[in-house]
VOBA-1610 file (N, C-alpha, C; in pm, whole numbers, padded with zeros to 5 digits, always signed):
BEGIN
Met+00108-00146-00001Met+00009-00002+00011Met+00074+00146+00008Ser+00055+00201-00080Ser+00147+00346-00096Ser+00107+00427+00002Leu+00217+00522+00068Leu+00193+00607+00173Leu+00115+00712+00094Lys+00070+00693-00009Lys-00058+00799-00052Lys-00186+00790+00033Ser-00180+00690+00092Ser-00293+00651+00189Ser-00273+00687+00304Leu-00160+00757+00364Leu-00103+00728+00496Leu-00135+00889+00507Gly-00157+00940+00646Gly-00194+01073+00653Gly-00095+01123+00776Leu-00003+01216+00763Leu+00062+01266+00876Leu-00024+01385+00903Val-00049+01448+01022Val-00132+01570+01061Val-00045+01668+00987Gly-00100+01782+00898Gly-00029+01895+00872Gly-00006+01983+00935Leu+00090+02048+00946Leu+00131+02174+01037Leu+00138+02336+00998Ala+00093+02402+01061Ala+00087+02535+00965Ala+00284+02595+00996Thr+00308+02653+00914Thr+00466+02697+00947Thr+00464+02829+00995Leu+00354+02898+01007Leu+00361+03028+01050Leu+00393+03045+01208Leu+00481+03105+01245Leu+00500+03137+01384Leu+00405+03182+01467Ile+00395+03181+01598Ile+00295+03219+01652Ile+00321+03382+01708Tyr+00470+03394+01700Tyr+00496+03569+01741Tyr+00570+03623+01626Gly+00607+03706+01590Gly+00683+03768+01488Gly+00775+03876+01564Cys+00886+03919+01441Cys+00973+04012+01515Cys+00917+04118+01559Gly+00985+04170+01692Gly+00920+04314+01719Gly+00806+04275+01846Ala+00748+04159+01841Ala+00670+04143+01921Ala+00699+04086+02061Arg+00618+04130+02152Arg+00649+04083+02317Arg+00664+03945+02303Pro+00766+03933+02397Pro+00819+03788+02397Pro+00710+03708+02489Asp+00649+03598+02428Asp+00534+03495+02460Asp+00597+03366+02490Pro+00622+03324+02628Pro+00676+03218+02653Pro+00598+03095+02588Tyr+00458+03083+02601Tyr+00372+02987+02558Tyr+00422+02977+02385Gly+00421+03067+02299Gly+00414+03064+02190Gly+00538+03015+02165Gln+00637+03053+02231Gln+00765+03001+02171Gln+00793+02856+02201Gln+00697+02807+02290Gln+00696+02645+02297Gln+00634+02598+02182Val+00489+02654+02154Val+00435+02576+02064Val+00501+02599+01942Asn+00604+02709+01938Asn+00697+02718+01803Asn+00787+02591+01798Arg+00818+02557+01902Arg+00932+02456+01918Arg+00891+02315+01875Thr+00740+02316+01947Thr+00670+02160+01882Thr+00673+02197+01751Thr+00613+02264+01671Thr+00609+02290+01557Thr+00751+02267+01447Thr+00822+02307+01528Thr+00970+02277+01434Thr+01031+02148+01482Leu+01001+02095+01586Leu+01027+01946+01578Leu+00935+01843+01529Ala+00835+01876+01494Ala+00736+01777+01394Ala+00739+01817+01293Ile+00783+01928+01212Ile+00847+01925+01071Ile+00971+01849+01063Gln+01052+01851+01160Gln+01147+01758+01141Gln+01138+01617+01142Gly+01030+01577+01226Gly+00998+01463+01225Gly+00917+01413+01084Gln+00865+01473+01034Gln+00796+01470+00890Gln+00913+01444+00802Gln+01017+01515+00801Gln+01105+01529+00722Gln+01205+01375+00747Trp+01223+01343+00878Trp+01254+01218+00869Trp+01207+01127+00860Phe+01049+01117+00864Phe+00951+01019+00786Phe+00963+00965+00653Ser+00939+01110+00601Ser+00957+01098+00424Ser+01091+01018+00396Gln+01197+01053+00472Gln+01317+00974+00433Gln+01333+00810+00502Gly+01243+00790+00555Gly+01238+00638+00600Gly+01341+00623+00711Glu+01378+00773+00780Glu+01459+00761+00914Glu+01325+00750+01053Leu+01299+00625+01085Leu+01164+00624+01158Leu+01194+00659+01282Arg+01354+00579+01330Arg+01371+00617+01457Arg+01400+00774+01518Arg+01471+00833+01411Arg+01448+00989+01435Arg+01326+01069+01434Ala+01259+01025+01340Ala+01103+01068+01350Ala+01027+01065+01495Thr+01031+00936+01520Thr+00992+00877+01637Thr+01047+00971+01772Arg+01161+01014+01770Arg+01253+01120+01867Arg+01178+01228+01852Asp+01161+01296+01729Asp+01131+01411+01723Asp+00984+01427+01756Phe+00910+01332+01715Phe+00742+01335+01750Phe+00724+01341+01889Gly+00811+01261+01947Gly+00790+01221+02099Gly+00836+01344+02195Arg+00958+01402+02152Arg+00984+01542+02191Arg+00877+01650+02184Ala+00804+01636+02091Ala+00694+01743+02033Ala+00581+01707+02132Leu+00545+01542+02146Leu+00418+01511+02225Leu+00454+01580+02372Glu+00579+01563+02424Glu+00643+01584+02547Glu+00606+01745+02592Ile+00643+01803+02488Ile+00629+01956+02499Ile+00472+02005+02511Ser+00404+01930+02406Ser+00268+01970+02402Ser+00205+01941+02535Gln+00220+01826+02602Gln+00172+01780+02688Gln+00211+01885+02816Ser+00330+01933+02827Ser+00378+01966+02951Ser+00329+02129+02940Ile+00289+02199+02810Ile+00219+02334+02843Ile+00079+02334+02791Asp+00014+02222+02818Asp-00130+02202+02795Asp-00174+02274+02645Tyr-00113+02159+02531Tyr-00147+02236+02416Tyr-00243+02092+02309Pro-00357+02080+02345Pro-00422+01989+02315Pro-00406+01942+02135Ala-00393+02047+02112Ala-00392+02016+01921Ala-00227+01963+01887Gly-00154+02010+01983Gly-00022+01936+01942Gly-00035+01799+02000Val-00088+01778+02099Val-00092+01644+02155Val-00150+01559+02072Ala-00258+01594+01997Ala-00331+01497+01906Ala-00234+01484+01773Gln-00169+01577+01724Gln-00077+01605+01619Gln+00037+01483+01613Gln+00069+01470+01761Gln+00184+01374+01749Gln+00145+01237+01791Leu+00042+01253+01851Leu+00008+01107+01869Leu-00067+01048+01712Asn-00114+01128+01641Asn-00134+01055+01523Asn-00006+01063+01432Asn+00093+01108+01438Asn+00226+01120+01366Asn+00292+00971+01447Leu+00296+00977+01579Leu+00370+00846+01641Leu+00291+00717+01575Gly+00150+00741+01539Gly+00056+00634+01493Gly+00124+00580+01319Ala+00122+00681+01280Ala+00190+00686+01115Ala+00325+00618+01134Val+00418+00649+01250Val+00534+00547+01221Val+00494+00399+01278Ala+00423+00394+01379Ala+00408+00251+01415Ala+00331+00166+01324Leu+00275+00249+01206Leu+00199+00181+01114Leu+00287+00143+00988Glu+00394+00224+00976Glu+00504+00195+00887Glu+00569+00085+00924Gln+00621+00071+01052Gln+00646-00010+01096Gln+00609-00162+01124Gly+00467-00162+01084Gly+00371-00275+01075Gly+00330-00311+01211Asn+00369-00213+01290Asn+00273-00232+01450Asn+00147-00165+01442Leu+00023-00273+01391Leu-00103-00199+01388Leu-00138-00202+01496Glu-00151-00271+01585Glu-00190-00249+01737Glu-00183-00124+01819Ala-00073-00110+01768Ala-00009+00023+01881Ala-00020+00142+01783Ala-00042+00138+01655Ala-00093+00236+01531Ala-00237+00276+01567Gln-00319+00163+01596Gln-00469+00211+01612Gln-00517+00248+01729Glu-00424+00206+01842Glu-00427+00302+01958Glu-00408+00476+01958Leu-00323+00457+01881Leu-00242+00633+01884Leu-00359+00683+01788Phe-00388+00661+01668Phe-00475+00680+01620Phe-00612+00728+01701Asn-00665+00628+01758Asn-00790+00650+01840Asn-00776+00747+01925Gln-00640+00758+02025Gln-00658+00869+02096Gln-00615+00988+02057Ala-00591+01037+01914Ala-00578+01125+01830Ala-00690+01178+01825Trp-00801+01085+01774Trp-00924+01103+01712Trp-01018+01140+01809Ser-00999+01050+01951Ser-01067+01114+02058Ser-01044+01305+02112Leu-00931+01288+02092Leu-00889+01411+02120Leu-00935+01560+02035Asn-00914+01481+01894Asn-00974+01602+01807Asn-01108+01620+01797Gln-01176+01527+01862Gln-01325+01531+01867Gln-01335+01639+01976Glu-01293+01654+02102Glu-01334+01732+02216Glu-01250+01864+02181Ile-01163+01872+02092Ile-01111+02017+02055Ile-01187+02151+01995Pro-01281+02132+01907Pro-01268+02022+01792Pro-01205+02068+01706Asp-01128+01968+01625Asp-01053+01993+01472Asp-01082+01897+01412Trp-01195+01934+01314Trp-01268+01809+01245Trp-01171+01777+01132Ala-01061+01866+01060Ala-00991+01842+00988Ala-00908+01729+01006Ala-00816+01752+01146Ala-00738+01662+01223Ala-00813+01518+01194Ala-00899+01543+01269Ala-01016+01407+01280Ala-01011+01338+01190Ser-01047+01403+01051Ser-01056+01323+00938Ser-00924+01226+00898Thr-00818+01316+00941Thr-00660+01217+00901Thr-00666+01122+00994Asn-00736+01142+01124Asn-00692+01014+01224Asn-00802+00905+01161Leu-00922+00941+01123Leu-01004+00810+01066Leu-00970+00763+00963Ala-00908+00831+00895Ala-00828+00782+00694Ala-00734+00702+00749Asn-00616+00708+00849Asn-00575+00650+00911Asn-00559+00515+00954Leu-00695+00500+01025Leu-00770+00387+01079Leu-00828+00304+00944Ala-00868+00353+00857Ala-00928+00287+00749Ala-00775+00229+00660Thr-00670+00300+00706Thr-00565+00220+00608Thr-00542+00103+00683Ile-00523+00096+00815Ile-00513-00014+00934Ile-00623-00122+00878Ala-00742-00110+00883Ala-00813-00189+00836Ala-00823-00252+00735Gln-00775-00152+00612Gln-00740-00196+00494Gln-00618-00296+00473Ser-00533-00290+00546Ser-00390-00329+00568Ser-00444-00490+00642Ser-00535-00504+00709Ser-00562-00611+00773Ser-00662-00702+00697Gly-00706-00660+00579Gly-00803-00720+00480Gly-00934-00716+00523Asn-00972-00598+00615Asn-01134-00567+00637Asn-01163-00454+00555Leu-01190-00469+00409Leu-01239-00390+00338Leu-01366-00301+00379Ala-01442-00355+00443Ala-01576-00329+00461Ala-01553-00216+00627Arg-01478-00237+00703Arg-01428-00160+00816Arg-01388-00020+00741Ala-01279-00060+00652Ala-01207+00054+00583Ala-01317+00141+00523Gly-01401+00095+00459Gly-01502+00186+00390Gly-01588+00282+00485Glu-01584+00201+00583Glu-01687+00292+00682Glu-01614+00409+00794Tyr-01479+00363+00791Tyr-01382+00445+00846Tyr-01354+00613+00757Leu-01355+00545+00618Leu-01354+00680+00513Leu-01496+00751+00516Gln-01611+00690+00519Gln-01711+00752+00536Gln-01719+00866+00647Ala-01693+00763+00735Ala-01644+00892+00850Ala-01587+00989+00816Ala-01453+00982+00764Ala-01312+01053+00768Ala-01409+01189+00682Leu-01481+01133+00563Leu-01515+01227+00458Leu-01634+01352+00546Ala-01700+01260+00617Ala-01814+01350+00710Ala-01730+01452+00807Ala-01617+01410+00840Ala-01569+01490+00959Ala-01496+01598+00874Ala-01426+01571+00702Ala-01377+01664+00651Ala-01448+01778+00615Glu-01581+01730+00565Glu-01673+01820+00511Glu-01716+01883+00653Arg-01738+01853+00753Arg-01748+01936+00884Arg-01672+02048+00924Ser-01549+02015+00895Ser-01418+02096+00925Ser-01420+02219+00811Gly-01504+02204+00684Gly-01473+02297+00611Gly-01383+02342+00519Ala-01250+02229+00540Ala-01144+02238+00478Ala-01140+02206+00363Asn-01088+02238+00243Asn-01099+02201+00107Asn-00959+02085+00109Thr-00869+02120+00147Thr-00746+02028+00181Thr-00818+01902+00184Ala-00877+01917+00346Ala-00907+01786+00427Ala-00989+01710+00326Arg-01104+01785+00285Arg-01194+01699+00190Arg-01133+01622+00072Gly-01072+01697-00002Gly-01000+01663-00125Gly-00877+01532-00088Arg-00826+01535-00007Arg-00741+01430+00065Arg-00851+01290+00076Ile-00933+01317+00162Ile-01025+01166+00181Ile-01093+01135+00043Leu-01152+01240-00040Leu-01213+01195-00167Leu-01137+01103-00234Cys-00987+01167-00226Cys-00880+01069-00290Cys-00868+00906-00254Gln-00865+00938-00125Gln-00837+00776-00064Gln-00964+00691-00039Leu-01081+00786-00068Leu-01216+00683-00098Leu-01192+00652-00208Ala-01148+00733-00308Ala-01165+00670-00471Ala-01051+00527-00499Ser-00945+00544-00405Ser-00835+00441-00414Ser-00932+00324-00346Trp-01007+00336-00236Trp-01101+00208-00178Trp-01159+00135-00267Tyr-01240+00205-00352Tyr-01357+00179-00460Tyr-01251+00115-00572Leu-01146+00173-00633Leu-01049+00123-00708Leu-00987-00018-00659Glu-00977-00054-00544Glu-00943-00193-00495Glu-01060-00268-00511Gln-01159-00211-00538Gln-01303-00314-00548Gln-01358-00307-00702Gln-01235-00256-00770Gln-01292-00281-00915Gln-01405-00168-00954Asp-01442-00084-00874Asp-01556-00025-00900Asp-01516+00158-00955Gln-01497+00111-01074Gln-01409+00227-01148Gln-01500+00357-01136Gly-01651+00329-01172Gly-01747+00459-01203Gly-01765+00541-01058Thr-01743+00476-00938Thr-01753+00546-00830Thr-01634+00618-00807Ala-01539+00551-00824Ala-01401+00605-00815Ala-01338+00715-00927Ala-01433+00710-01052Ala-01402+00820-01095Ala-01451+00974-01063Ala-01598+00940-01006Ala-01683+01026-00947Ala-01621+01097-00853Leu-01559+01017-00754Leu-01506+01083-00652Leu-01343+01159-00678Leu-01291+01110-00768Leu-01157+01175-00819Leu-01212+01310-00890Thr-01319+01326-00939Thr-01380+01452-01018Thr-01403+01541-00938Gln-01478+01499-00823Gln-01524+01588-00717Gln-01381+01652-00646Ala-01289+01552-00644Ala-01193+01613-00560Ala-01078+01707-00658Arg-01096+01686-00777Arg-00992+01769-00864Arg-01004+01928-00860Pro-01123+01978-00819Pro-01090+02133-00811Pro-01026+02169-00661Leu-01039+02064-00602Leu-00958+02108-00404Leu-00848+02080-00441Ala-00786+02007-00515Ala-00597+02000-00515Ala-00581+02129-00540Thr-00527+02202-00422Thr-00439+02315-00467Thr-00303+02328-00406Thr-00271+02179-00359Thr-00147+02170-00305Thr-00051+02095-00377Pro+00091+02055-00351Pro+00159+01995-00450Pro+00116+01830-00414Ala+00107+01840-00257Ala+00093+01698-00208Ala-00045+01635-00253Leu-00161+01726-00258Leu-00289+01691-00295Leu-00307+01673-00454Gln-00231+01739-00508Gln-00221+01706-00673Gln-00117+01578-00706Gly-00005+01570-00634Gly+00006+01404-00678Gly-00027+01291-00633Thr-00133+01303-00518Thr-00200+01182-00469Thr-00323+01186-00574Leu-00409+01325-00648Leu-00488+01306-00729Leu-00442+01266-00870Asn-00344+01300-00883Asn-00272+01267-01054Asn-00261+01072-01025His-00172+01054-00932His-00154+00926-00888His-00274+00847-00921His-00391+00868-00849His-00513+00791-00840His-00597+00780-00991Trp-00591+00912-01053Trp-00632+00914-01196Trp-00543+00813-01284Gly-00429+00800-01287Gly-00328+00739-01334Gly-00392+00572-01306Arg-00379+00547-01196Arg-00426+00389-01164Arg-00564+00365-01235Leu-00675+00486-01216Leu-00797+00427-01288Leu-00760+00444-01428Arg-00711+00529-01507Arg-00698+00516-01660Arg-00615+00397-01688Leu-00524+00348-01637Leu-00465+00209-01658Leu-00578+00103-01636Ala-00646+00137-01535Ala-00752-00001-01520Ala-00847+00001-01623Gln-00874+00118-01693Gln-00968+00145-01806Gln-00924+00109-01926Gly-00784+00055-01902Gly-00714+00041-02029Gly-00695+00184-02160Asn-00651+00282-02061Asn-00594+00391-02153Asn-00454+00436-02081Pro-00369+00363-02135Pro-00213+00357-02105Pro-00189+00512-02116Pro-00196+00586-02234Pro-00160+00726-02269Pro-00180+00790-02155Ala-00343+00814-02122Ala-00387+00898-02015Ala-00318+00862-01891Ala-00300+00711-01816Ala-00231+00685-01731Ala-00080+00745-01721Leu+00000+00732-01845Leu+00130+00799-01851Leu+00115+00990-01792Glu+00046+01025-01836Glu+00027+01154-01848Glu+00010+01176-01664His-00090+01116-01602His-00130+01126-01491His-00005+01104-01367Phe+00051+00970-01437Phe+00166+00939-01345Phe+00284+01036-01345Asn+00323+01105-01467Asn+00417+01174-01458Asn+00422+01312-01399Gln+00260+01371-01406Gln+00219+01497-01341Gln+00210+01448-01183Ala+00186+01328-01137Ala+00213+01298-00991Ala+00358+01271-00964Leu+00434+01245-01016Leu+00586+01259-00997Leu+00615+01369-00971Ala+00613+01468-01099Ala+00655+01614-01058Ala+00583+01688-00933Ala+00466+01656-00894Ala+00427+01698-00783Ala+00475+01638-00664Asp+00511+01503-00658Asp+00548+01469-00524Asp+00712+01475-00523Arg+00792+01498-00646Arg+00919+01541-00629Arg+00927+01693-00574Glu+00819+01785-00590Glu+00843+01913-00561Glu+00844+01917-00434Ile+00757+01846-00345Ile+00753+01825-00179Ile+00883+01737-00125Leu+00925+01657-00239Leu+01040+01519-00203Leu+00943+01451-00112Asp+00844+01392-00136Asp+00787+01283-00091Asp+00832+01137-00165Arg+00922+01097-00084Arg+01006+00948-00166Arg+00915+00846-00180Ala+00859+00808-00070Ala+00740+00716-00094Ala+00652+00701-00202Ala+00581+00843-00228Ala+00484+00891-00315Ala+00564+00872-00459Met+00652+00915-00438Met+00736+00918-00568Met+00776+00771-00645Ala+00809+00695-00512Ala+00833+00565-00579Ala+00734+00480-00647Ala+00618+00503-00566Ala+00494+00448-00610Ala+00450+00504-00761Asp+00452+00635-00779Asp+00430+00692-00922Asp+00570+00634-01007Leu+00657+00618-01010Leu+00737+00536-01073Leu+00705+00404-01083Phe+00661+00331-01008Phe+00590+00204-01006Phe+00467+00212-01115Gly+00390+00298-01105Gly+00263+00313-01188Gly+00329+00332-01359Leu+00429+00429-01371Leu+00479+00440-01474Leu+00510+00307-01562Ala+00617+00228-01478Ala+00644+00081-01528Ala+00561-00014-01543Glu+00452-00004-01462Glu+00309-00097-01478Glu+00260-00052-01625Thr+00214+00084-01635Thr+00174+00130-01746Thr+00260+00096-01896Tyr+00383+00126-01881Tyr+00441+00060-01986Tyr+00468-00057-02000Gln+00459-00163-01892Gln+00425-00312-01923Gln+00301-00341-01971Ala+00201-00269-01952Ala+00070-00310-01995Ala+00087-00262-02186Gln+00161-00149-02188Gln+00178-00141-02328Gln+00253-00258-02427Gly+00330-00300-02342Gly+00424-00390-02401Gly+00577-00317-02444Ala+00571-00204-02392Ala+00708-00115-02377Ala+00793-00159-02288Leu+00844-00282-02284Leu+00922-00336-02151Leu+01043-00280-02116Asp+01118-00250-02213Asp+01256-00144-02207Asp+01211-00055-02117Gln+01112+00036-02117Gln+01088+00145-02048Gln+01034+00084-01936Ala+00937-00039-01927Ala+00908-00057-01807Ala+01029-00138-01688Phe+01098-00197-01768Phe+01254-00210-01672Phe+01313-00095-01596Tyr+01314+00009-01701Tyr+01376+00108-01660Tyr+01301+00172-01539Tyr+01171+00188-01547Tyr+01100+00262-01465Tyr+01083+00152-01310Tyr+01117+00017-01355Tyr+01082-00069-01202Tyr+01220-00056-01158Gly+01341-00025-01232Gly+01450-00020-01171Gly+01469+00134-01101Arg+01416+00223-01119Arg+01396+00360-01045Arg+01307+00313-00929Ala+01184+00266-00956Ala+01108+00274-00821Ala+01179+00158-00724Phe+01259+00077-00780Phe+01336-00015-00647Phe+01435+00060-00595Asp+01547+00132-00657Asp+01614+00228-00597Asp+01565+00301-00494Val+01434+00348-00481Val+01376+00472-00381Val+01335+00365-00267Tyr+01249+00270-00314Tyr+01236+00182-00202Tyr+01334+00105-00169Ala+01404+00068-00198Ala+01538+00024-00109Ala+01595+00101-00019Ala+01624+00257-00066Ala+01657+00359+00019Ala+01582+00356+00130Leu+01418+00344+00114Leu+01375+00368+00206Leu+01354+00245+00304Gly+01440+00134+00258Gly+01425+00013+00383Gly+01289-00048+00357Lys+01189-00031+00265Lys+01067-00104+00194Lys+01113-00217+00149Arg+01120-00309+00229Arg+01162-00440+00144Arg+01066-00503+00086Ser+00917-00497+00104Ser+00828-00585+00059Ser+00798-00519-00112Arg+00817-00359-00119Arg+00804-00302-00219Arg+00900-00330-00310Ser+01021-00333-00243Ser+01181-00352-00359Ser+01155-00479-00408Glu+01122-00582-00347Glu+01085-00700-00384Glu+00994-00731-00480Glu+00880-00673-00477Glu+00822-00647-00563Glu+00849-00599-00713Cys+00948-00480-00685Cys+00991-00421-00811Cys+01089-00532-00868Arg+01148-00598-00798Arg+01268-00696-00840Arg+01189-00809-00906Glu+01084-00864-00868Glu+01017-00966-00950Glu+00986-00915-01054Arg+00897-00794-01056Arg+00871-00713-01212Arg+01012-00720-01312Leu+01093-00680-01264Leu+01214-00677-01338Leu+01270-00787-01388Arg+01261-00901-01334Arg+01275-01018-01372Arg+01182-01046-01479Gln+01026-01049-01470Gln+00925-01081-01565Gln+00997-01013-01692Val+01010-00883-01660Val+00996-00787-01803Val+01127-00819-01865Asn+01235-00853-01822Asn+01363-00878-01863Asn+01348-01027-01957Glu+01293-01099-01878Glu+01271-01246-01915Glu+01153-01234-02070Lys+01051-01159-02021Lys+00953-01176-02116Lys+01017-01109-02278Gly+01090-00986-02254Gly+01119-00896-02346Gly+01230-00922-02400Gln+01306-01035-02343Gln+01424-01089-02399Gln+01573-00972-02398Leu+01531-00888-02289Leu+01600-00771-02298Leu+01769-00789-02243Gly+01775-00899-02187Gly+01928-00920-02164Gly+02008-00827-02090Gln+01920-00778-01982Gln+01967-00682-01900Gln+01999-00740-01770Ser+02140-00702-01702Ser+02182-00785-01584Ser+02109-00740-01447Leu+02068-00827-01348Leu+02024-00804-01263Leu+02073-00800-01108Lys+02217-00789-01177Lys+02311-00807-01048Lys+02290-00734-00924Arg+02267-00602-00971Arg+02257-00481-00840Arg+02122-00462-00801Phe+02031-00516-00860Phe+01881-00553-00792Phe+01880-00688-00696Glu+01990-00786-00722Glu+01953-00901-00657Glu+01987-00903-00477Ser+02036-00797-00434Ser+02079-00759-00299Ser+02054-00612-00270Gln+02027-00600-00133Gln+02033-00461-00058Gln+02094-00455+00032Pro+02153-00340+00074Pro+02195-00327+00221Pro+02113-00354+00334Glu+02155-00395+00416Glu+02088-00370+00538Glu+02050-00212+00573Pro+01915-00216+00622Pro+01849-00085+00683Pro+01950-00029+00798Thr+01998+00083+00805Thr+02089+00126+00918Thr+01979+00111+01057Pro+02007+00123+01152Pro+01934+00070+01313Pro+01871+00219+01339Thr+01882+00328+01264Thr+01807+00479+01267Thr+01684+00420+01193Lys+01690+00347+01100Lys+01547+00361+01004Lys+01424+00287+01056Asn+01461+00178+01107Asn+01323+00086+01166Asn+01293+00083+01283Asn+01403+00117+01400Asn+01372+00048+01546Asn+01332+00188+01608Gln+01286+00158+01732Gln+01229+00269+01805Gln+01367+00310+01877Pro+01369+00457+01944Pro+01486+00492+02016Pro+01480+00457+02146Ser+01600+00406+02196Ser+01605+00356+02317Ser+01570+00469+02442Ser+01526+00421+02539Ser+01524+00512+02641Ser+01611+00594+02711
//
């Protein structure tokens, strides 16, 4: 499953106080949590999960110590995203539920929609598609209640992906069409175009799929979302494979492999490696697979929790 379906809670980058303002101790601490959370998101994007956990954990501690409920909810969600990436579904579900409960109390319905969408990802990872759909419908209701277009667009895209998984192309297309005018950020443009690419490929329209995957890759590269970039590259490779352009498919599977391997995503890089073998054999390309046959072990900072 692509990280396009996994949400960290977005943070405002504007400072609480500006130059020339009277010192604000509370605002300074809120700014500190924001800085730590942004650092954590950068580490998360790079697959450096231990460092992400460290910064999210520090931001959580500060938020708790200054009675900053929004910050507490943000970091509970972000720590849940790390746990989910590590495959610890039980811990992730508990953290997302805690964040969801707190965001209802605040209330922050946009953030709550992210919590619910992440719970949907857990349900889908566990094979419970019906439960995932229930979470996504609740997430959409929360996003609509928030009035935030970005939140609504993000959930519409994830719900469209859910329908694509069930081969319901018509509903997926309708949801993506609703999301299109809401995609005003590179992150959402990348997600929207990626799922349009998946839909066009499923509909047997490879030229349109290539156009969307390329647009998604450009948007995801702009914000350096590495996992999303790898998913876009894999989509391009699949599309070329469907067209019978196996040399191009090999090229893009190789690029996707490199990004997934660098992120320590072994299951995805293994999937790329198997596709590389298939297209190499079928197309009689004669390409060497040696560099894809072994991967360096991830460093301890990538996949382990920090020691106390």
